SEMIZA-135803 format. One record per residue (C-alpha): chain; residue in one letter; x, y, z; residue number from 1. Coordinates in nm, 3 decimals. Example, Ala and Ser with C-alpha at 12.3 -4.5 7.8 and 13.67 -1.06 7.14 Angstrom:
<site><chaine>A</chaine><residu>a</residu><u>1.230</u><v>-0.450</v><w>0.780</w><num>1</num></site>
<site><chaine>A</chaine><residu>s</residu><u>1.367</u><v>-0.106</v><w>0.714</w><num>2</num></site>
//
This chain:
<site><chaine>A</chaine><residu>m</residu><u>-0.645</u><v>2.734</v><w>0.758</w><num>1</num></site>
<site><chaine>A</chaine><residu>n</residu><u>-0.673</u><v>2.810</v><w>1.077</w><num>2</num></site>
<site><chaine>A</chaine><residu>l</residu><u>-0.516</u><v>2.617</v><w>1.369</w><num>3</num></site>
<site><chaine>A</chaine><residu>f</residu><u>-0.813</u><v>2.450</v><w>1.545</w><num>4</num></site>
<site><chaine>A</chaine><residu>i</residu><u>-0.893</u><v>2.314</v><w>1.243</w><num>5</num></site>
<site><chaine>A</chaine><residu>l</residu><u>-0.595</u><v>2.209</v><w>1.132</w><num>6</num></site>
<site><chaine>A</chaine><residu>m</residu><u>-0.480</u><v>2.060</v><w>1.491</w><num>7</num></site>
<site><chaine>A</chaine><residu>i</residu><u>-0.814</u><v>1.806</v><w>1.434</w><num>8</num></site>
<site><chaine>A</chaine><residu>m</residu><u>-0.675</u><v>1.720</v><w>1.141</w><num>9</num></site>
<site><chaine>A</chaine><residu>t</residu><u>-0.380</u><v>1.594</v><w>1.243</w><num>10</num></site>
<site><chaine>A</chaine><residu>i</residu><u>-0.518</u><v>1.441</v><w>1.548</w><num>11</num></site>
<site><chaine>A</chaine><residu>i</residu><u>-0.786</u><v>1.256</v><w>1.300</w><num>12</num></site>
<site><chaine>A</chaine><residu>t</residu><u>-0.480</u><v>1.176</v><w>1.081</w><num>13</num></site>
<site><chaine>A</chaine><residu>n</residu><u>-0.275</u><v>1.029</v><w>1.313</w><num>14</num></site>
<site><chaine>A</chaine><residu>n</residu><u>-0.518</u><v>0.782</v><w>1.407</w><num>15</num></site>
<site><chaine>A</chaine><residu>f</residu><u>-0.499</u><v>0.591</v><w>1.063</w><num>16</num></site>
<site><chaine>A</chaine><residu>n</residu><u>-0.281</u><v>0.350</v><w>1.046</w><num>17</num></site>
<site><chaine>A</chaine><residu>i</residu><u>-0.181</u><v>0.012</v><w>0.876</w><num>18</num></site>
<site><chaine>A</chaine><residu>s</residu><u>-0.057</u><v>-0.261</v><w>0.974</w><num>19</num></site>
<site><chaine>A</chaine><residu>s</residu><u>-0.027</u><v>-0.684</v><w>0.908</w><num>20</num></site>
<site><chaine>A</chaine><residu>p</residu><u>-0.081</u><v>-0.998</v><w>1.158</w><num>21</num></site>
<site><chaine>A</chaine><residu>v</residu><u>0.217</u><v>-1.144</v><w>1.035</w><num>22</num></site>
<site><chaine>A</chaine><residu>f</residu><u>0.494</u><v>-0.901</v><w>1.014</w><num>23</num></site>
<site><chaine>A</chaine><residu>k</residu><u>0.579</u><v>-0.545</v><w>1.197</w><num>24</num></site>
<site><chaine>A</chaine><residu>n</residu><u>0.676</u><v>-0.211</v><w>1.134</w><num>25</num></site>
<site><chaine>A</chaine><residu>q</residu><u>1.041</u><v>-0.245</v><w>1.014</w><num>26</num></site>
<site><chaine>A</chaine><residu>e</residu><u>1.071</u><v>-0.588</v><w>1.037</w><num>27</num></site>
<site><chaine>A</chaine><residu>p</residu><u>1.118</u><v>-0.831</v><w>0.826</w><num>28</num></site>
<site><chaine>A</chaine><residu>i</residu><u>0.814</u><v>-1.000</v><w>0.536</w><num>29</num></site>
<site><chaine>A</chaine><residu>p</residu><u>0.760</u><v>-1.373</v><w>0.568</w><num>30</num></site>
<site><chaine>A</chaine><residu>t</residu><u>0.847</u><v>-1.554</v><w>0.299</w><num>31</num></site>
<site><chaine>A</chaine><residu>a</residu><u>0.565</u><v>-1.645</v><w>0.174</w><num>32</num></site>
<site><chaine>A</chaine><residu>y</residu><u>0.431</u><v>-1.350</v><w>0.044</w><num>33</num></site>
<site><chaine>A</chaine><residu>t</residu><u>0.741</u><v>-1.295</v><w>-0.187</w><num>34</num></site>
<site><chaine>A</chaine><residu>c</residu><u>0.910</u><v>-1.482</v><w>-0.536</w><num>35</num></site>
<site><chaine>A</chaine><residu>e</residu><u>1.028</u><v>-1.694</v><w>-0.202</w><num>36</num></site>
<site><chaine>A</chaine><residu>g</residu><u>0.675</u><v>-1.819</v><w>-0.136</w><num>37</num></site>
<site><chaine>A</chaine><residu>a</residu><u>0.373</u><v>-1.832</v><w>-0.243</w><num>38</num></site>
<site><chaine>A</chaine><residu>n</residu><u>0.386</u><v>-1.488</v><w>-0.372</w><num>39</num></site>
<site><chaine>A</chaine><residu>i</residu><u>0.065</u><v>-1.369</v><w>-0.277</w><num>40</num></site>
<site><chaine>A</chaine><residu>n</residu><u>-0.055</u><v>-1.020</v><w>-0.008</w><num>41</num></site>
<site><chaine>A</chaine><residu>p</residu><u>-0.014</u><v>-1.016</v><w>0.276</w><num>42</num></site>
<site><chaine>A</chaine><residu>p</residu><u>-0.335</u><v>-0.970</v><w>0.516</w><num>43</num></site>
<site><chaine>A</chaine><residu>l</residu><u>-0.346</u><v>-0.617</v><w>0.615</w><num>44</num></site>
<site><chaine>A</chaine><residu>g</residu><u>-0.493</u><v>-0.383</v><w>0.874</w><num>45</num></site>
<site><chaine>A</chaine><residu>i</residu><u>-0.620</u><v>-0.039</v><w>0.848</w><num>46</num></site>
<site><chaine>A</chaine><residu>e</residu><u>-0.797</u><v>0.138</v><w>1.132</w><num>47</num></site>
<site><chaine>A</chaine><residu>g</residu><u>-0.858</u><v>0.511</v><w>1.255</w><num>48</num></site>
<site><chaine>A</chaine><residu>i</residu><u>-1.039</u><v>0.570</v><w>0.861</w><num>49</num></site>
<site><chaine>A</chaine><residu>p</residu><u>-1.152</u><v>0.902</v><w>0.901</w><num>50</num></site>
<site><chaine>A</chaine><residu>k</residu><u>-1.540</u><v>0.987</v><w>0.816</w><num>51</num></site>
<site><chaine>A</chaine><residu>g</residu><u>-1.621</u><v>1.094</v><w>0.458</w><num>52</num></site>
<site><chaine>A</chaine><residu>t</residu><u>-1.346</u><v>0.842</v><w>0.332</w><num>53</num></site>
<site><chaine>A</chaine><residu>k</residu><u>-1.543</u><v>0.646</v><w>0.052</w><num>54</num></site>
<site><chaine>A</chaine><residu>t</residu><u>-1.252</u><v>0.436</v><w>-0.094</w><num>55</num></site>
<site><chaine>A</chaine><residu>l</residu><u>-0.942</u><v>0.361</v><w>-0.061</w><num>56</num></site>
<site><chaine>A</chaine><residu>a</residu><u>-0.563</u><v>0.261</v><w>-0.226</w><num>57</num></site>
<site><chaine>A</chaine><residu>l</residu><u>-0.284</u><v>0.128</v><w>-0.166</w><num>58</num></site>
<site><chaine>A</chaine><residu>i</residu><u>0.038</u><v>0.165</v><w>-0.329</w><num>59</num></site>
<site><chaine>A</chaine><residu>m</residu><u>0.373</u><v>-0.064</v><w>-0.251</w><num>60</num></site>
<site><chaine>A</chaine><residu>d</residu><u>0.694</u><v>-0.029</v><w>-0.378</w><num>61</num></site>
<site><chaine>A</chaine><residu>d</residu><u>1.036</u><v>-0.087</v><w>-0.348</w><num>62</num></site>
<site><chaine>A</chaine><residu>p</residu><u>1.254</u><v>0.229</v><w>-0.333</w><num>63</num></site>
<site><chaine>A</chaine><residu>d</residu><u>1.594</u><v>0.067</v><w>-0.340</w><num>64</num></site>
<site><chaine>A</chaine><residu>a</residu><u>1.517</u><v>-0.119</v><w>-0.674</w><num>65</num></site>
<site><chaine>A</chaine><residu>v</residu><u>1.841</u><v>-0.077</v><w>-0.855</w><num>66</num></site>
<site><chaine>A</chaine><residu>s</residu><u>1.626</u><v>0.125</v><w>-1.149</w><num>67</num></site>
<site><chaine>A</chaine><residu>g</residu><u>1.430</u><v>0.242</v><w>-0.911</w><num>68</num></site>
<site><chaine>A</chaine><residu>t</residu><u>1.146</u><v>0.233</v><w>-0.728</w><num>69</num></site>
<site><chaine>A</chaine><residu>f</residu><u>0.951</u><v>-0.069</v><w>-0.817</w><num>70</num></site>
<site><chaine>A</chaine><residu>v</residu><u>0.559</u><v>-0.055</v><w>-0.802</w><num>71</num></site>
<site><chaine>A</chaine><residu>h</residu><u>0.455</u><v>-0.432</v><w>-0.688</w><num>72</num></site>
<site><chaine>A</chaine><residu>w</residu><u>0.078</u><v>-0.361</v><w>-0.623</w><num>73</num></site>
<site><chaine>A</chaine><residu>l</residu><u>-0.080</u><v>-0.075</v><w>-0.703</w><num>74</num></site>
<site><chaine>A</chaine><residu>v</residu><u>-0.486</u><v>-0.082</v><w>-0.575</w><num>75</num></site>
<site><chaine>A</chaine><residu>w</residu><u>-0.765</u><v>0.187</v><w>-0.551</w><num>76</num></site>
<site><chaine>A</chaine><residu>n</residu><u>-1.164</u><v>0.218</v><w>-0.544</w><num>77</num></site>
<site><chaine>A</chaine><residu>i</residu><u>-1.123</u><v>-0.023</v><w>-0.226</w><num>78</num></site>
<site><chaine>A</chaine><residu>s</residu><u>-1.423</u><v>-0.001</v><w>0.010</w><num>79</num></site>
<site><chaine>A</chaine><residu>p</residu><u>-1.336</u><v>0.115</v><w>0.324</w><num>80</num></site>
<site><chaine>A</chaine><residu>m</residu><u>-1.276</u><v>-0.180</v><w>0.549</w><num>81</num></site>
<site><chaine>A</chaine><residu>k</residu><u>-1.046</u><v>-0.254</v><w>0.817</w><num>82</num></site>
<site><chaine>A</chaine><residu>m</residu><u>-0.907</u><v>-0.568</v><w>0.687</w><num>83</num></site>
<site><chaine>A</chaine><residu>i</residu><u>-0.742</u><v>-0.699</v><w>0.331</w><num>84</num></site>
<site><chaine>A</chaine><residu>d</residu><u>-0.691</u><v>-0.987</v><w>0.324</w><num>85</num></site>
<site><chaine>A</chaine><residu>e</residu><u>-0.443</u><v>-1.207</v><w>0.241</w><num>86</num></site>
<site><chaine>A</chaine><residu>n</residu><u>-0.401</u><v>-1.321</v><w>-0.145</w><num>87</num></site>
<site><chaine>A</chaine><residu>s</residu><u>-0.710</u><v>-1.126</v><w>-0.216</w><num>88</num></site>
<site><chaine>A</chaine><residu>k</residu><u>-0.804</u><v>-0.803</v><w>-0.459</w><num>89</num></site>
<site><chaine>A</chaine><residu>p</residu><u>-1.007</u><v>-0.580</v><w>-0.202</w><num>90</num></site>
<site><chaine>A</chaine><residu>g</residu><u>-0.984</u><v>-0.310</v><w>-0.557</w><num>91</num></site>
<site><chaine>A</chaine><residu>i</residu><u>-0.938</u><v>-0.244</v><w>-0.914</w><num>92</num></site>
<site><chaine>A</chaine><residu>e</residu><u>-0.544</u><v>-0.329</v><w>-0.975</w><num>93</num></site>
<site><chaine>A</chaine><residu>g</residu><u>-0.319</u><v>-0.110</v><w>-1.130</w><num>94</num></site>
<site><chaine>A</chaine><residu>k</residu><u>-0.016</u><v>-0.187</v><w>-1.341</w><num>95</num></site>
<site><chaine>A</chaine><residu>n</residu><u>0.301</u><v>-0.339</v><w>-1.131</w><num>96</num></site>
<site><chaine>A</chaine><residu>g</residu><u>0.661</u><v>-0.265</v><w>-1.178</w><num>97</num></site>
<site><chaine>A</chaine><residu>a</residu><u>0.693</u><v>-0.594</v><w>-1.409</w><num>98</num></site>
<site><chaine>A</chaine><residu>g</residu><u>0.350</u><v>-0.452</v><w>-1.623</w><num>99</num></site>
<site><chaine>A</chaine><residu>k</residu><u>0.111</u><v>-0.668</v><w>-1.478</w><num>100</num></site>
<site><chaine>A</chaine><residu>n</residu><u>-0.196</u><v>-0.663</v><w>-1.304</w><num>101</num></site>
<site><chaine>A</chaine><residu>g</residu><u>-0.198</u><v>-0.772</v><w>-0.974</w><num>102</num></site>
<site><chaine>A</chaine><residu>y</residu><u>0.002</u><v>-0.829</v><w>-0.624</w><num>103</num></site>
<site><chaine>A</chaine><residu>t</residu><u>0.377</u><v>-0.915</v><w>-0.736</w><num>104</num></site>
<site><chaine>A</chaine><residu>g</residu><u>0.545</u><v>-1.019</v><w>-0.393</w><num>105</num></site>
<site><chaine>A</chaine><residu>p</residu><u>0.961</u><v>-0.929</v><w>-0.286</w><num>106</num></site>
<site><chaine>A</chaine><residu>c</residu><u>1.216</u><v>-1.014</v><w>-0.501</w><num>107</num></site>
<site><chaine>A</chaine><residu>p</residu><u>1.528</u><v>-0.847</v><w>-0.455</w><num>108</num></site>
<site><chaine>A</chaine><residu>p</residu><u>1.819</u><v>-0.913</v><w>-0.696</w><num>109</num></site>
<site><chaine>A</chaine><residu>s</residu><u>2.082</u><v>-0.893</v><w>-0.410</w><num>110</num></site>
<site><chaine>A</chaine><residu>g</residu><u>2.062</u><v>-0.720</v><w>-0.047</w><num>111</num></site>
<site><chaine>A</chaine><residu>t</residu><u>1.752</u><v>-0.613</v><w>0.185</w><num>112</num></site>
<site><chaine>A</chaine><residu>h</residu><u>1.486</u><v>-0.414</v><w>0.040</w><num>113</num></site>
<site><chaine>A</chaine><residu>r</residu><u>1.259</u><v>-0.171</v><w>0.218</w><num>114</num></site>
<site><chaine>A</chaine><residu>y</residu><u>0.915</u><v>-0.274</v><w>0.123</w><num>115</num></site>
<site><chaine>A</chaine><residu>f</residu><u>0.575</u><v>0.057</v><w>0.189</w><num>116</num></site>
<site><chaine>A</chaine><residu>f</residu><u>0.252</u><v>-0.044</v><w>0.174</w><num>117</num></site>
<site><chaine>A</chaine><residu>k</residu><u>0.089</u><v>0.311</v><w>0.175</w><num>118</num></site>
<site><chaine>A</chaine><residu>v</residu><u>-0.287</u><v>0.330</v><w>0.229</w><num>119</num></site>
<site><chaine>A</chaine><residu>y</residu><u>-0.481</u><v>0.653</v><w>0.151</w><num>120</num></site>
<site><chaine>A</chaine><residu>a</residu><u>-0.800</u><v>0.771</v><w>0.255</w><num>121</num></site>
<site><chaine>A</chaine><residu>l</residu><u>-0.995</u><v>0.916</v><w>-0.033</w><num>122</num></site>
<site><chaine>A</chaine><residu>d</residu><u>-1.285</u><v>1.113</v><w>-0.041</w><num>123</num></site>
<site><chaine>A</chaine><residu>t</residu><u>-1.398</u><v>1.037</v><w>-0.386</w><num>124</num></site>
<site><chaine>A</chaine><residu>i</residu><u>-1.391</u><v>0.755</v><w>-0.651</w><num>125</num></site>
<site><chaine>A</chaine><residu>i</residu><u>-1.109</u><v>0.714</v><w>-0.903</w><num>126</num></site>
<site><chaine>A</chaine><residu>d</residu><u>-1.232</u><v>0.660</v><w>-1.254</w><num>127</num></site>
<site><chaine>A</chaine><residu>l</residu><u>-0.923</u><v>0.556</v><w>-1.416</w><num>128</num></site>
<site><chaine>A</chaine><residu>p</residu><u>-0.854</u><v>0.163</v><w>-1.667</w><num>129</num></site>
<site><chaine>A</chaine><residu>v</residu><u>-0.661</u><v>-0.095</v><w>-1.557</w><num>130</num></site>
<site><chaine>A</chaine><residu>s</residu><u>-0.345</u><v>-0.014</v><w>-1.722</w><num>131</num></site>
<site><chaine>A</chaine><residu>t</residu><u>-0.307</u><v>0.268</v><w>-1.484</w><num>132</num></site>
<site><chaine>A</chaine><residu>g</residu><u>0.055</u><v>0.311</v><w>-1.327</w><num>133</num></site>
<site><chaine>A</chaine><residu>k</residu><u>0.148</u><v>0.491</v><w>-1.007</w><num>134</num></site>
<site><chaine>A</chaine><residu>e</residu><u>0.197</u><v>0.875</v><w>-1.120</w><num>135</num></site>
<site><chaine>A</chaine><residu>t</residu><u>-0.128</u><v>0.785</v><w>-1.264</w><num>136</num></site>
<site><chaine>A</chaine><residu>l</residu><u>-0.298</u><v>0.717</v><w>-0.957</w><num>137</num></site>
<site><chaine>A</chaine><residu>e</residu><u>-0.103</u><v>0.985</v><w>-0.757</w><num>138</num></site>
<site><chaine>A</chaine><residu>r</residu><u>-0.200</u><v>1.244</v><w>-1.009</w><num>139</num></site>
<site><chaine>A</chaine><residu>a</residu><u>-0.540</u><v>1.087</v><w>-0.958</w><num>140</num></site>
<site><chaine>A</chaine><residu>m</residu><u>-0.562</u><v>1.158</v><w>-0.585</w><num>141</num></site>
<site><chaine>A</chaine><residu>k</residu><u>-0.426</u><v>1.444</v><w>-0.600</w><num>142</num></site>
<site><chaine>A</chaine><residu>g</residu><u>-0.672</u><v>1.677</v><w>-0.412</w><num>143</num></site>
<site><chaine>A</chaine><residu>h</residu><u>-0.901</u><v>1.403</v><w>-0.267</w><num>144</num></site>
<site><chaine>A</chaine><residu>i</residu><u>-0.608</u><v>1.230</v><w>-0.004</w><num>145</num></site>
<site><chaine>A</chaine><residu>l</residu><u>-0.823</u><v>1.285</v><w>0.367</w><num>146</num></site>
<site><chaine>A</chaine><residu>a</residu><u>-0.538</u><v>1.025</v><w>0.515</w><num>147</num></site>
<site><chaine>A</chaine><residu>k</residu><u>-0.220</u><v>0.856</v><w>0.448</w><num>148</num></site>
<site><chaine>A</chaine><residu>a</residu><u>-0.074</u><v>0.599</v><w>0.664</w><num>149</num></site>
<site><chaine>A</chaine><residu>e</residu><u>0.218</u><v>0.361</v><w>0.573</w><num>150</num></site>
<site><chaine>A</chaine><residu>l</residu><u>0.387</u><v>0.009</v><w>0.642</w><num>151</num></site>
<site><chaine>A</chaine><residu>i</residu><u>0.771</u><v>-0.093</v><w>0.571</w><num>152</num></site>
<site><chaine>A</chaine><residu>g</residu><u>0.861</u><v>-0.411</v><w>0.553</w><num>153</num></site>
<site><chaine>A</chaine><residu>y</residu><u>1.258</u><v>-0.556</v><w>0.483</w><num>154</num></site>
<site><chaine>A</chaine><residu>y</residu><u>1.315</u><v>-0.886</v><w>0.309</w><num>155</num></site>
<site><chaine>A</chaine><residu>q</residu><u>1.616</u><v>-1.050</v><w>0.163</w><num>156</num></site>
<site><chaine>A</chaine><residu>k</residu><u>1.615</u><v>-1.342</v><w>-0.041</w><num>157</num></site>
<site><chaine>A</chaine><residu>g</residu><u>1.758</u><v>-1.688</v><w>0.074</w><num>158</num></site>
<site><chaine>A</chaine><residu>e</residu><u>1.652</u><v>-1.518</v><w>0.412</w><num>159</num></site>
<site><chaine>A</chaine><residu>i</residu><u>1.389</u><v>-1.809</v><w>0.475</w><num>160</num></site>
<site><chaine>A</chaine><residu>r</residu><u>1.092</u><v>-1.710</v><w>0.751</w><num>161</num></site>
//
């Protein structure tokens, strides 16, 4: 790949961003979006969606879980949109770490955990059943990712926010 194309791809990718109006990157997630609150997904803003994006995919996981990375939310075939609303089902929801479809909020047994909200701009529609887990979704996305962005939030039980 020539240097010019690589530079343009870097510029496009750097404009792709995920944020939330209820918490900032590297800050605590409000209790409402956890097992100690309403246990609903937070609103998420998406900016700089690259040209050619057919769908978005979202993976929310906790790499600090005792038994390995715990998946809290897995969604694909999200229409390219600027806002994923609070308490919504924006696309096809796969199996989370609890074996259920849908969002399950932060609920660490001890200590402070990090929660990664990773959004992917894809050049395709993903054809997978709702029984799909994270690894299968990641394999299906391979070769179709136009850009990736992430938002990191923290949570510790008992710290009401």
